[in-house]
Each structure stands twice: as C-alpha cells, then as structure tokens.
C-alpha positions as CSV (number, residue, x, y, z in Angstrom):
1,M,14.7,25.6,-8.2
2,G,18.1,27.3,-7.9
3,S,20.2,29.0,-10.5
4,K,20.7,27.6,-14.0
5,Y,24.4,27.6,-13.2
6,T,24.0,25.3,-10.2
7,P,25.1,22.1,-12.1
8,S,28.1,23.8,-13.5
9,I,29.0,25.1,-10.0
10,H,28.7,21.6,-8.6
11,L,30.9,20.2,-11.4
12,L,33.5,23.0,-10.8
13,T,33.4,22.4,-7.1
14,G,33.9,18.7,-7.5
15,L,36.8,19.2,-9.8
16,L,38.4,21.7,-7.5
17,V,38.0,19.3,-4.5
18,T,39.5,16.6,-6.6
19,L,42.4,18.8,-7.6
20,L,42.9,19.8,-3.9
21,L,43.0,16.1,-2.9
22,I,45.5,15.3,-5.6
23,C,47.7,18.2,-4.5
24,L,47.5,17.2,-0.9
25,T,48.3,13.6,-1.8
26,L,51.3,14.8,-3.9
27,A,52.5,17.1,-1.1
28,H,52.2,14.3,1.5
29,T,53.9,11.8,-0.8
30,T,56.7,14.2,-1.6
31,H,57.1,15.0,2.1
32,E,57.3,11.2,2.9
33,F,59.8,10.6,0.1
34,K,62.0,13.5,1.3
35,A,61.7,12.3,4.9
36,V,62.9,8.8,3.8
37,Y,65.8,10.4,1.9
38,Q,66.8,12.7,4.7
39,K,66.8,9.8,7.1
40,K,69.0,7.7,4.8
41,A,71.3,10.7,4.1
42,Q,71.7,11.6,7.7
43,A,72.5,7.9,8.4
44,V,75.2,8.0,5.7
45,F,76.7,11.3,6.9
46,A,76.7,10.1,10.6
47,S,78.2,6.7,9.6
48,S,80.9,8.4,7.6
49,Q,81.7,10.8,10.4
50,D,81.8,7.9,12.8
51,M,84.0,5.8,10.6
52,F,86.6,8.5,10.0
53,L,86.5,9.5,13.7
54,Q,87.5,5.9,14.6
55,H,90.3,6.0,12.0
56,R,91.4,9.4,13.4
57,I,91.5,7.9,16.9
58,M,93.7,5.0,15.7
59,L,96.0,7.4,13.8
60,D,96.4,9.6,16.9
61,A,97.0,6.4,19.0
62,L,99.8,5.4,16.6
63,R,101.3,8.9,16.6
64,S,101.1,9.0,20.4
65,F,102.8,5.6,20.5
66,F,105.9,7.0,18.8
67,H,105.9,10.2,20.9
68,A,105.7,8.3,24.1
69,S,108.6,6.0,23.4
70,E,112.2,7.0,22.9
71,A,112.9,4.1,20.6
72,V,110.3,1.8,19.0
73,S,111.4,-1.6,17.7
74,P,109.7,-3.3,14.8
75,Q,108.3,-6.0,17.0
76,E,106.8,-3.4,19.4
77,F,105.2,-1.5,16.5
78,E,103.9,-4.7,15.0
79,I,102.4,-5.9,18.3
80,F,100.7,-2.5,19.0
81,A,99.5,-1.7,15.5
82,K,98.4,-5.1,14.4
83,D,95.9,-5.7,17.1
84,L,94.7,-2.0,16.9
85,L,94.1,-2.0,13.2
86,R,92.9,-5.5,12.7
87,I,89.3,-4.5,13.5
88,K,89.2,-1.8,10.8
89,S,91.2,-3.7,8.2
90,A,93.6,-0.8,8.2
91,L,97.3,-0.9,7.6
92,A,100.1,1.3,9.0
93,F,103.8,1.5,8.1
94,T,106.7,3.9,8.4
95,L,109.2,5.2,5.9
96,R,112.8,6.1,6.2
97,P,114.1,9.4,4.9
98,D,115.0,7.7,1.6
99,L,111.3,6.6,1.4
100,Q,112.1,2.9,2.0
101,L,109.8,0.8,4.1
102,A,110.8,0.7,7.8
103,Y,108.1,-0.7,10.1
104,L,104.9,-2.6,9.0
105,S,101.9,-3.3,11.2
106,D,101.1,-6.6,9.6
107,P,104.1,-8.2,7.8
108,S,101.8,-10.8,6.2
109,R,100.4,-8.0,4.0
110,L,103.8,-6.9,2.7
111,S,102.9,-8.0,-0.8
112,E,100.1,-5.4,-1.0
113,L,102.7,-2.6,-0.7
114,Q,104.4,-3.6,-3.9
115,R,102.2,-1.2,-5.8
116,L,102.9,1.6,-3.5
117,Q,103.8,4.9,-5.3
118,L,105.8,7.6,-3.5
119,H,107.1,10.9,-4.6
120,R,107.8,14.4,-3.2
121,T,106.2,17.5,-4.5
122,E,108.2,20.7,-5.3
123,Q,107.4,21.9,-1.8
124,G,109.0,18.8,-0.4
125,E,105.7,17.2,0.8
126,L,105.3,13.5,0.5
127,Q,102.5,12.0,-1.6
128,A,101.7,8.4,-1.5
129,Q,99.3,6.2,-3.6
130,L,98.3,2.6,-3.2
131,M,95.6,0.9,-5.2
132,D,92.5,-0.1,-3.2
133,Y,93.6,2.0,-0.2
134,L,93.1,5.5,1.0
135,L,96.5,6.8,2.4
136,V,97.0,9.4,5.0
137,S,100.6,10.5,5.6
138,L,102.0,12.5,8.5
139,K,105.4,13.2,10.0
140,I,106.6,11.8,13.3
141,D,109.5,12.6,15.5
142,E,111.6,9.7,14.5
143,P,114.8,10.7,12.7
144,N,115.3,7.2,11.2
145,M,111.7,7.0,9.9
146,P,110.1,10.5,9.7
147,Y,107.0,9.4,7.9
148,L,104.0,7.4,9.2
149,I,101.5,6.2,6.5
150,Y,98.0,5.1,7.5
151,A,96.2,3.0,4.9
152,I,92.4,2.7,5.0
153,S,91.0,-0.2,3.0
154,Q,88.5,0.9,0.3
155,K,86.8,-2.5,0.5
156,R,86.1,-1.8,4.2
157,I,84.6,1.6,3.2
158,L,82.5,-0.1,0.5
159,T,81.3,-2.7,3.0
160,R,80.2,0.0,5.4
161,I,78.4,2.2,2.8
162,D,76.7,-0.7,1.2
163,Q,74.8,-1.2,4.4
164,E,72.6,1.7,3.4
165,Q,70.3,0.2,0.8
166,N,68.8,2.0,-2.2
167,I,71.0,5.0,-1.8
168,C,74.1,5.9,-3.9
169,V,77.1,7.0,-1.7
170,T,80.2,8.3,-3.4
171,Y,83.5,9.2,-1.7
172,Q,85.6,11.3,-4.0
173,F,89.2,11.4,-2.6
174,E,92.1,13.2,-4.2
175,H,93.3,10.3,-6.2
176,S,90.4,7.8,-6.1
177,I,86.6,7.5,-6.1
178,V,84.7,5.0,-4.0
179,R,81.1,4.2,-4.9
180,S,78.5,2.0,-3.3
181,S,76.8,-0.8,-5.2
182,A,73.6,1.3,-5.4
183,C,75.4,3.6,-7.8
184,D,75.5,0.9,-10.4
185,K,71.9,1.6,-11.3
186,P,71.4,3.9,-14.3
187,P,70.4,7.5,-13.2
188,A,66.8,8.6,-13.5
189,V,65.9,10.6,-16.6
190,G,62.9,12.5,-17.7
191,F,59.8,12.2,-15.5
192,W,61.6,10.0,-13.0
193,R,64.0,12.8,-12.1
194,L,61.2,14.4,-10.2
195,F,61.6,11.7,-7.6
196,T,65.4,11.9,-7.1
197,Y,67.2,13.7,-4.2
198,S,70.9,14.4,-3.8
199,D,73.3,16.1,-1.4
200,E,77.0,16.4,-0.8
201,Q,79.4,17.1,2.1
202,F,83.0,18.3,1.6
203,V,85.3,17.1,4.5
204,V,88.7,18.6,5.1
205,L,91.2,17.0,7.5
206,S,93.8,19.7,7.5
207,E,95.9,18.2,10.3
208,Y,96.3,15.1,8.2
209,Q,96.5,17.0,4.9
210,T,93.6,15.0,3.6
211,Q,90.2,16.0,2.1
212,F,87.4,14.3,0.3
213,N,83.9,14.9,-1.0
214,L,81.0,12.8,0.2
215,Q,78.0,12.7,-2.2
216,V,74.6,11.1,-1.6
217,Y,72.1,10.4,-4.4
218,Y,68.7,8.8,-3.7
219,Q,66.1,7.7,-6.3
220,V,62.7,6.7,-5.1
221,P,61.9,3.1,-6.1
222,R,59.8,3.1,-9.2
223,A,57.4,0.6,-7.6
224,E,56.5,3.2,-4.9
225,V,56.2,5.9,-7.5
226,I,53.9,3.8,-9.7
227,E,51.9,3.0,-6.6
228,I,51.4,6.7,-5.8
229,L,50.6,7.4,-9.5
230,V,47.9,4.7,-9.3
231,I,46.5,6.2,-6.2
232,I,46.5,9.7,-7.7
233,L,44.9,8.3,-10.9
234,S,42.2,6.6,-8.8
235,I,41.6,9.8,-6.9
236,A,41.3,11.7,-10.2
237,S,39.0,9.1,-11.7
238,L,36.8,9.0,-8.6
239,G,36.8,12.7,-8.3
240,L,35.9,13.2,-11.9
241,A,33.2,10.5,-11.7
242,F,31.8,12.1,-8.5
243,S,31.9,15.6,-10.1
244,V,30.1,14.4,-13.2
245,L,27.6,12.4,-11.1
246,W,27.1,15.5,-9.0
247,F,26.6,17.6,-12.1
248,V,24.2,15.0,-13.6
249,K,22.3,14.8,-10.3
250,A,22.0,18.6,-10.1
251,R,20.8,18.7,-13.7
252,H,18.4,15.9,-13.0
253,R,17.1,17.7,-10.0
254,Q,16.6,20.9,-12.1
255,V,14.8,18.8,-14.7
256,V,12.6,17.2,-12.0
257,Q,11.9,20.5,-10.4
258,R,11.0,22.0,-13.8
259,I,8.8,19.1,-14.6
260,E,7.1,19.3,-11.2
261,C,6.7,23.1,-11.6
262,E,5.2,22.5,-15.1
263,N,2.9,19.7,-13.6
264,R,1.8,22.1,-10.8
265,S,1.1,24.8,-13.4
266,K,-0.8,22.3,-15.6
267,L,-2.7,21.0,-12.6
268,A,-3.5,24.6,-11.5
269,L,-4.6,25.4,-15.0
270,L,-6.7,22.3,-15.2
271,A,-8.2,22.9,-11.7
272,S,-9.0,26.5,-12.8
273,I,-10.6,25.3,-16.0
274,N,-12.3,22.5,-14.1
275,H,-13.7,25.1,-11.7
276,E,-14.9,27.3,-14.5
277,I,-16.5,24.3,-16.2
278,R,-18.2,23.0,-13.0
279,T,-19.8,26.3,-12.3
280,P,-22.2,26.3,-15.3
281,I,-22.5,22.5,-15.1
282,N,-23.7,22.8,-11.4
283,A,-26.1,25.5,-12.5
284,L,-27.4,23.3,-15.3
285,L,-27.8,20.4,-13.0
286,G,-29.4,22.5,-10.3
287,Y,-31.9,24.2,-12.6
288,S,-32.7,21.0,-14.3
289,K,-33.5,19.3,-11.0
290,L,-35.6,22.4,-10.0
291,L,-37.4,22.1,-13.3
292,K,-37.9,18.4,-12.7
293,K,-39.3,19.1,-9.3
294,T,-41.6,21.8,-10.7
295,L,-42.8,19.5,-13.4
296,S,-43.5,16.8,-10.9
297,R,-45.7,19.1,-8.9
298,Q,-47.5,20.3,-12.0
299,E,-48.1,16.7,-13.2
300,A,-50.2,16.0,-10.1
301,Q,-52.4,19.0,-11.0
302,L,-52.9,18.4,-14.7
303,R,-55.8,16.2,-15.6
304,L,-56.2,16.7,-19.3
305,H,-54.9,13.9,-21.5
306,H,-53.0,16.0,-24.0
307,A,-51.5,18.1,-21.2
308,E,-50.2,15.0,-19.5
309,Q,-48.6,13.8,-22.7
310,E,-47.0,17.2,-23.1
311,D,-45.8,17.2,-19.5
312,K,-44.3,13.7,-19.9
313,A,-42.4,14.7,-23.0
314,L,-41.1,17.8,-21.2
315,S,-40.0,15.6,-18.3
316,T,-38.2,13.3,-20.6
317,I,-36.3,16.3,-22.1
318,V,-35.3,17.4,-18.6
319,D,-34.1,13.9,-17.7
320,K,-31.9,14.0,-20.8
321,M,-30.6,17.4,-19.8
322,I,-29.7,16.1,-16.3
323,W,-28.0,13.0,-17.7
324,S,-26.0,15.0,-20.2
325,A,-24.9,17.4,-17.5
326,N,-23.9,14.5,-15.3
327,L,-21.8,13.1,-18.2
328,L,-20.2,16.4,-18.8
329,Y,-19.3,16.7,-15.1
330,S,-17.9,13.2,-15.2
331,V,-15.6,14.1,-18.1
332,A,-14.3,17.2,-16.3
333,E,-13.7,15.2,-13.2
334,N,-11.9,12.4,-15.1
335,T,-9.7,14.8,-16.9
336,L,-8.5,16.4,-13.7
337,N,-8.1,13.2,-11.8
338,Y,-6.3,11.5,-14.7
339,S,-3.7,14.4,-14.7
340,K,-3.3,14.1,-10.9
341,A,-2.9,10.3,-11.1
342,E,-0.1,10.7,-13.7
343,V,1.9,12.9,-11.4
344,G,1.1,11.1,-8.2
345,K,-0.9,14.0,-6.6
346,L,-4.1,12.1,-5.7
347,Q,-5.0,12.0,-2.0
348,L,-7.9,10.8,0.0
349,D,-10.4,13.2,1.7
350,Q,-12.0,10.8,4.1
351,H,-15.2,11.7,6.1
352,P,-18.2,9.7,7.5
353,V,-20.6,8.7,4.8
354,N,-24.2,7.3,5.3
355,L,-24.0,4.4,2.9
356,R,-27.8,4.0,2.6
357,E,-28.2,7.6,1.5
358,Y,-25.0,7.3,-0.6
359,V,-26.6,4.4,-2.6
360,E,-29.8,6.5,-3.0
361,R,-27.6,9.2,-4.5
362,I,-26.1,6.8,-7.0
363,Q,-29.6,5.5,-8.0
364,E,-30.8,9.1,-8.3
365,Y,-27.8,9.8,-10.5
366,Y,-28.9,7.1,-13.0
367,R,-32.7,7.6,-12.6
368,A,-32.8,10.1,-15.5
369,F,-30.7,7.8,-17.7
370,N,-32.9,4.8,-16.9
371,S,-36.1,6.7,-17.9
372,T,-34.7,7.7,-21.3
373,S,-32.5,4.7,-22.3
374,G,-34.5,1.7,-21.2
375,K,-31.6,0.3,-19.2
376,T,-31.8,-0.2,-15.5
377,L,-29.3,-0.2,-12.6
378,S,-29.8,-2.5,-9.6
379,V,-27.8,-1.6,-6.4
380,T,-27.7,-4.1,-3.5
381,I,-26.1,-3.6,-0.1
382,S,-25.1,-6.5,2.1
383,D,-27.1,-6.8,5.3
384,T,-23.8,-6.9,7.3
385,L,-22.6,-3.6,5.9
386,P,-22.7,-0.9,8.6
387,D,-24.8,2.3,8.0
388,W,-21.8,4.6,8.3
389,L,-18.2,4.3,7.0
390,V,-15.3,6.8,6.9
391,L,-14.2,7.1,3.3
392,D,-13.6,9.5,0.4
393,G,-17.2,9.7,-0.9
394,T,-16.3,11.9,-3.9
395,K,-13.7,9.6,-5.4
396,L,-15.7,6.5,-4.6
397,F,-18.7,8.1,-6.4
398,Q,-16.4,8.8,-9.4
399,L,-15.1,5.3,-9.5
400,I,-18.5,3.6,-9.3
401,T,-20.1,5.9,-11.9
402,N,-17.2,5.5,-14.3
403,I,-17.5,1.7,-14.2
404,I,-21.3,1.8,-14.5
405,N,-21.1,4.4,-17.3
406,N,-18.7,2.1,-19.2
407,A,-21.2,-0.8,-18.6
408,F,-24.1,1.2,-20.0
409,K,-22.1,2.6,-22.8
410,Y,-20.4,-0.5,-24.2
411,S,-22.7,-3.3,-23.0
412,T,-25.5,-4.7,-25.1
413,G,-27.3,-5.9,-22.0
414,E,-30.2,-4.0,-20.4
415,Q,-29.2,-4.4,-16.8
416,V,-26.2,-3.6,-14.6
417,H,-25.9,-4.9,-11.1
418,C,-23.9,-3.3,-8.3
419,Y,-23.2,-5.1,-5.0
420,M,-21.5,-3.6,-2.0
421,D,-20.2,-5.4,1.1
422,L,-17.4,-5.2,3.7
423,P,-15.6,-8.6,4.0
424,M,-15.1,-9.7,7.5
425,L,-11.7,-11.1,6.5
426,S,-10.4,-7.6,5.9
427,L,-11.5,-6.6,9.3
428,Q,-9.6,-9.4,11.0
429,V,-6.4,-9.4,8.9
430,S,-5.9,-5.9,7.6
431,T,-5.5,-2.7,9.7
432,S,-7.4,-0.8,6.9
433,P,-10.7,-2.3,5.9
434,M,-11.6,-2.4,2.2
435,L,-15.1,-1.7,0.9
436,R,-15.8,-4.2,-1.8
437,I,-17.9,-3.1,-4.8
438,L,-18.9,-5.6,-7.5
439,I,-20.3,-4.2,-10.8
440,R,-21.5,-6.6,-13.5
441,D,-23.1,-6.2,-16.8
442,F,-24.7,-8.9,-19.1
443,G,-23.5,-7.6,-22.5
444,E,-21.2,-9.0,-25.1
445,G,-18.1,-8.9,-22.9
446,M,-14.6,-7.5,-23.7
447,S,-12.0,-8.7,-26.1
448,W,-8.4,-9.1,-25.2
449,R,-7.5,-5.9,-26.9
450,A,-10.2,-4.1,-25.0
451,K,-8.7,-5.2,-21.7
452,Q,-5.4,-3.5,-22.6
453,A,-7.2,-0.2,-21.9
454,L,-6.2,-0.7,-18.2
455,D,-2.6,-0.2,-19.2
456,E,-2.7,1.7,-22.5
457,P,-5.6,4.1,-22.3
458,F,-4.9,5.9,-25.5
459,N,-4.1,2.9,-27.7
460,Y,-7.5,1.1,-27.3
461,Q,-10.4,1.8,-29.6
462,S,-13.3,-0.6,-29.7
463,V,-16.6,-0.5,-31.4
464,S,-19.6,-2.1,-29.7
465,S,-22.6,-3.5,-31.5
466,H,-24.2,0.0,-31.2
467,G,-21.3,1.6,-33.1
468,I,-20.0,3.5,-30.0
469,S,-16.3,4.0,-29.9
470,G,-14.1,4.8,-26.9
471,M,-10.5,5.0,-25.7
472,G,-10.9,3.3,-22.3
473,L,-9.8,6.4,-20.3
474,G,-12.5,5.7,-17.7
475,L,-11.1,2.3,-16.7
476,Y,-7.6,3.5,-16.8
477,T,-8.5,6.5,-14.6
478,C,-10.1,4.1,-12.1
479,K,-7.1,1.9,-12.0
480,R,-4.6,4.7,-11.5
481,L,-6.8,6.4,-8.9
482,L,-7.1,3.1,-6.9
483,E,-3.4,2.5,-7.1
484,Q,-2.7,6.0,-5.8
485,I,-4.9,5.6,-2.7
486,G,-4.1,2.0,-1.9
487,G,-7.1,0.2,-3.5
488,K,-7.4,-2.5,-6.1
489,L,-9.2,-3.1,-9.4
490,R,-9.8,-6.5,-10.9
491,L,-11.6,-7.1,-14.2
492,R,-13.0,-10.4,-15.5
493,S,-14.7,-10.6,-18.9
494,Q,-15.4,-13.2,-21.5
495,E,-16.9,-12.5,-24.9
496,G,-20.6,-13.3,-24.9
497,Q,-20.8,-13.5,-21.1
498,G,-20.5,-10.0,-19.9
499,T,-18.0,-8.1,-17.7
500,T,-17.4,-8.1,-14.0
501,V,-15.4,-5.4,-12.3
502,L,-14.3,-5.7,-8.6
503,L,-13.3,-2.6,-6.7
504,R,-11.6,-2.6,-3.3
505,F,-11.8,0.9,-1.8
506,P,-10.0,1.8,1.5
507,C,-12.2,2.9,4.3
508,Q,-12.5,3.1,8.1
509,L,-15.2,2.0,10.6
510,H,-17.2,4.9,12.1
511,C,-17.6,4.7,15.8
512,G,-19.6,7.9,16.4
513,V,-23.3,8.3,16.9
514,P,-24.9,10.3,14.0
515,V,-27.3,13.1,14.8
516,P,-30.7,12.9,12.9
517,T,-30.9,15.5,10.1
518,N,-34.2,16.9,11.4
519,H,-32.3,18.0,14.6
520,Y,-31.1,21.1,12.7
521,A,-34.4,21.9,11.0
522,Q,-35.1,25.0,13.2
523,Q,-31.5,26.2,13.1
524,S,-30.4,29.2,11.1
525,L,-28.1,28.7,8.0
526,L,-26.0,31.2,6.1
527,L,-24.9,30.7,2.4
528,V,-22.0,32.7,0.9
529,D,-21.2,32.5,-2.8
530,D,-20.4,35.1,-5.4
531,N,-22.1,33.1,-8.1
532,L,-25.8,33.9,-8.0
533,F,-26.7,30.7,-9.9
534,N,-25.0,28.5,-7.3
535,L,-26.5,30.6,-4.5
536,E,-30.0,30.2,-5.8
537,I,-29.6,26.4,-6.4
538,C,-28.2,25.7,-3.0
539,R,-30.9,27.8,-1.4
540,S,-33.7,25.9,-3.2
541,V,-32.2,22.5,-2.3
542,L,-31.9,23.4,1.4
543,E,-35.3,25.2,1.8
544,S,-37.1,22.0,2.4
545,H,-34.8,21.1,5.4
546,F,-34.1,24.5,7.0
547,T,-36.6,27.1,8.1
548,H,-34.2,30.1,8.3
549,I,-31.8,30.4,5.3
550,H,-29.8,33.6,4.6
551,S,-27.6,34.2,1.6
552,A,-25.0,36.7,0.6
553,D,-22.8,37.2,-2.5
554,R,-20.3,39.6,-1.0
555,A,-18.0,39.3,2.0
556,E,-19.3,42.5,3.7
557,E,-22.9,41.4,3.5
558,A,-21.9,37.9,4.8
559,L,-20.2,39.4,7.8
560,R,-23.2,41.6,8.6
561,L,-25.6,38.7,8.4
562,F,-23.3,36.6,10.4
563,S,-23.2,39.1,13.2
564,T,-26.9,39.9,13.2
565,Q,-28.5,36.5,12.5
566,R,-25.9,34.4,14.4
567,P,-26.4,31.3,12.2
568,F,-25.7,27.8,13.5
569,I,-24.4,26.6,10.1
570,V,-22.3,28.6,7.6
571,I,-21.5,27.4,4.0
572,V,-18.9,29.5,2.3
573,D,-17.5,29.1,-1.3
574,Y,-13.7,29.2,-1.3
575,R,-13.4,31.5,-4.3
576,L,-15.0,34.8,-3.8
577,K,-14.6,38.1,-5.7
578,D,-13.1,40.3,-3.0
579,T,-11.5,37.6,-0.8
580,D,-11.3,33.9,-0.2
581,G,-13.5,31.7,1.9
582,L,-10.8,31.0,4.6
583,A,-10.1,34.6,5.1
584,L,-13.9,35.3,5.5
585,I,-14.2,32.4,8.0
586,K,-11.3,33.8,10.0
587,Q,-13.1,37.1,10.3
588,M,-16.3,35.2,11.3
589,V,-14.5,33.3,14.0
590,I,-13.2,36.5,15.5
591,A,-16.8,37.9,15.5
592,Q,-18.1,34.7,16.9
593,A,-15.6,34.8,19.8
594,E,-17.1,38.2,20.9
595,H,-20.7,36.9,21.2
596,F,-20.1,33.3,22.2
597,W,-22.5,31.1,20.1
598,A,-22.0,27.7,18.5
599,C,-21.4,27.7,14.8
600,Q,-20.3,25.0,12.3
601,F,-18.4,26.2,9.2
602,F,-18.4,24.4,5.8
603,M,-16.0,25.1,2.9
604,L,-17.4,24.5,-0.6
605,S,-14.9,24.3,-3.5
606,A,-14.4,22.6,-6.9
607,N,-10.9,21.8,-5.9
608,D,-9.6,19.0,-3.7
609,R,-9.1,19.9,0.0
610,H,-5.3,19.3,-0.5
611,E,-5.2,22.0,-3.2
612,I,-6.5,24.7,-0.8
613,P,-3.6,26.5,1.0
614,D,-3.9,26.8,4.8
615,L,-7.0,24.7,5.0
616,A,-5.2,22.3,7.4
617,Q,-4.9,25.2,9.9
618,F,-8.7,25.2,10.3
619,P,-9.5,21.7,11.5
620,E,-13.0,22.9,12.6
621,V,-13.9,23.7,9.0
622,I,-15.6,20.9,7.2
623,F,-14.7,20.6,3.5
624,M,-17.2,19.8,0.8
625,Q,-16.4,19.4,-2.9
626,K,-18.7,20.8,-5.6
627,P,-21.3,20.1,-6.8
628,F,-23.3,20.7,-3.6
629,S,-24.9,17.4,-2.6
630,L,-27.5,17.4,0.1
631,E,-26.7,13.8,1.0
632,V,-23.0,14.5,1.5
633,F,-23.9,17.7,3.5
634,F,-26.2,15.8,5.9
635,S,-23.6,13.0,6.2
636,K,-21.0,15.3,7.4
637,L,-23.4,17.4,9.5
638,A,-24.7,14.2,11.2
639,V,-21.3,13.4,12.8
640,V,-20.5,17.0,14.0
641,Q,-19.9,16.8,17.7
C-alpha cells in the first residue's frame, strides 16, 4: 500500500521538478538574452574601433601629406583632402599662428566654420569647438599654419551607430555627447530592470590629445520578456496541475488499495464465517439424508398400519429438515457470492459435468420440498443436449436453485417448469457456447416495481398473495453473477400470466470419453477431514460405491494409511487442524514417488478454488466445493485420464 506520506512526497516531487524546470528556463532565457546583448555590444565596440581607426588613418595621411611636401598650396590641400574625406563626411582645415583659417579641404562648407570657437589654455594648448562636429587638433611642421584641425561629423557617427537596432549607444566626448535613436526610449524601471544590460569603454587617443567614453545600454524587448513570462507561467501551471494530479492519483490509489484490502478482509471474514456455517449445515444435510435412507429401509419392513402412519409423519419431518438445511445453505452461498459480485471477484471453476446426473441432483434437491409443499418441479432436457459439458456446476446450481426458489416462494402457481438446451446457433457463431435454461412459473406474475429488484436489490419489497415478503436479493445475485462470468439473464413477466426467466450460462463442449463409475468400485479410497461429522457423512455416502474406504482425522494417520494402503483415490479437506490439505498432498506425492502407484487427489473446501493459495501449482489435484456431492464427485472422476 505504501507509506501514508506517499501522496505528499509525490506532490513535493512534482513541485520541485516544476521549480527546477522554471529555474532551467530562466537560466536558459537569461543566457540567451545576455548572448544577444554581448553580440550587439561587441558589434558596437568593433564598429566604433573600426570607425575611429579609419579616421586615424585619414588624419595620419593628412599629416604625412604636409610632412612629405616642402610647401603645400591651398589647391593641393583641397584636391588631396577633399577626395580623401568625402567618404567619411569629415572636414579638415589648418590655422595660422593667429588662429585664422588658412587651408580648407572643402571650401563649399566654409559656412559651417562660422560657429567655430578657438582659444588657448594657460599651458598654451589649442582647444577648438564646433557644433555638430568632433574636433581633433594636432600640430604640423608648417610655420605659417602650425595647426591641423580634423572635424568628424556627429551626424555620420549617429548614422553609423543607429545601424545597431534596439541598443542605446552613447559617445561622451569632452565637450559633447552623441546618442543613438534607441536612447530616446525611457529607461526600464522596477521589474523590467532585471532584463537590462550595460557596459562602457573608455578610449584615450593620447597622440591626438583626445579621449571619449563609449557606453552601451540594452533593454530586452518587453514582448520577448512577456513571452518568456507566459512560458514560465504555463510551466508553473502545468507543473502545479501535474503535481496536484499526481497527488490526487496517489491518494486515490491509496484509497483504492485500502478499499481492496478492506474488501479482501471482508471476503476473508465472510468466507471464514461461510465455512463455519457450512460445516454444521453439511452435517445436518448429511445426517438428514442418512435418516431419510434409514426410514426408507424401515418402511419396507413395517407392516402395521399405525406404524406406517408414524413412519410417514417422521419422513415428512425429515424432508422439512432437509429443505430447511438447503435453504440455509443457499442463504450462506448467496451472501458470499453477492459480496464477491460487488467487488468483481467472481471466477469460473469449469469442469466436466454429466448433465443427466446434474438434473437428477436438482430434482433430488427439490424432492423434499415437493413432498411437503404440494408444489412440483418439472425439469426437461433437450434431446440434442450432449450428456457432458464443461462448466462451473456449483455456480450453475446456485443460479438455477435461486430462480426456482423465487418461483416457489413468490408464485401462486403449483408448478414450475425448467427447460435446458444448447442452441446450435451459439455453436456456429460464438466461440463460447451458452447453455440456455428457461424457468417458468404460472403464478400471479411480477409488478413493475418487483422487476426493479434486478437493479435495486435492497429497495424492493413485495408481498405475494401468501403474505411472504422479500427484498429480491436472489434475482440480483443471479444477474450480478452472470454479468461477472459473461452470461446473461432476461426476465419476462406479466401480472396474472406468470414469470419466465431465461439464463445463458457459459460452457464448453467436452470431447473426452467418460469412464463408467463402476470402474472404480474395487479401488481403495482414503478420506481425510478433521471434522468427524463430515468424515462420517462422506463415508456413508461413498460406502455403496467403494468396497475399501479408509478415513483419518489427523495428518499423521492419513500419511500412515496412504503409505500402507496405497489408495487409488484420496479426498482431503483443505482446512485441517495441524496443517492444510495442499501441504498434506505434497507429502503424499513424495511418498507416492517412492513406491510408484497411480493415485488421484481431490481437494474439498468450502471456499472457491481461486481463494486457495498455491492450488494452481498442483494441476493434478481436482478441486471440489462443499458440500460433498456424489454426482459432482463421479462427474469429475469419470473424466480423469
């Protein structure tokens, strides 16, 4: 069944797995976001480095141009610098010692220099500022124009850095700041700051006396963040639902296991009570039949009139005792099978059955009732029905007797008809033939409420014309039993026209050749039962068919008789005082192997064969359910190979 904490452990495990998945998703997402940022930041830094490298090359080219020439005219400077700087939208010009404009790379842009601001520091260094331009100044070896100013267009820088989408790039120069268009977005606050990344790079161009700070700021698009949050929320919801479902399933499994355990305990208790009840019932039935047989013998010897009347009265009392014991046994059997049907534990125990002897057993069952109640049972078998069929004779007997008992109990008619056949259609169409039993009475019929007993056994209470009330448990038990084993029950009844019940019971055709019962008359038989009443009854029933019968109520005595008498047939009760029947049979099989003689073992028990542990390990043992029936015993013995 597992620990009582198993559902909680399942719930905690599910939550931990969910939390782990969420953490892994967050870690993977954060890694992906950071990878995207690093890729963009590296592209910005590389682009910036490449851009200023190109400007440095141009600046060095200009400086080398002056160094390589003894004298540079304005036209030469314009021709060289204009074509060189046009690509980068840069501007170069020189200044005289009095800070007046000397040469200009592109005279058409002279108007842009009107806002040029120039001044010297206390150290004598030149500082220049021009709106919308980044200025780099350096000295050249030209006495007439010692200063070369290189102007980089900020628009050009913005155009380049705006190529990087969704990332804010800031150039912070000494006198100006250049920002990309992505910086116009409001900065993230609160929760959204968790998804922002930033970095900066400080660049110093000492040879040009220039420095600037490059800052990169990246904010993950909110749509992507919301998408990840939805995914995480889905994982959390599914994980929570799975954990709760796992918890509920574990709790349900515990409840089911507890109910199954309780059902097994109840069935075991009912089986034990049933066994204890059957023992005295079997004794009562056995002794009543012995008394009936004794009275029958005495009746032939009595000749006096008053003695005959006294003997008939005594015989009637014995018939009533037999019928009452049969009813009590039927109630015990119904109670056990009703409980099994409710929990789905009914199973078939199929074995070859001689149908002619089986019908005789049913008629014998009702013979005592017929002689005391004035009602009669007529059983008819179809001529096409084979003599032998393989079926569960115990459950079929219970079904038939339940329906017939209901007919006798609630019907006002004096006759009940029972008809058996095996439809040829079932042999041709179905792989499993169905024995058909039709039971009909000629009483007052059933009302609509009475028919509800098939579905609601404890809600139906009817009163027949005789004042007998009932709850319909017999019909319901029959229906549930048939449903469990694959059969069918149909009921047709009209008030004033009687009731007809049709049963379809699963069976198999028997292909073997039965051995006549008198074939074993000279064989030795051993009976083992710790109940002396059962032992005496079985012995008296078998005495007329077997010449040599030995009995024992203890395992040691049974083993001694088995070794010395070497019986051909052994009948062992499953429940013995000092051991169980299977353990005793196992010891007998060992003893049999030492002396090599043929022996057939029978197991007798009040329980079903499926309730006996390890019985399946002994296929050579034939199972029989109590009470001991001579007809069932010979039916099973006749097909022993």
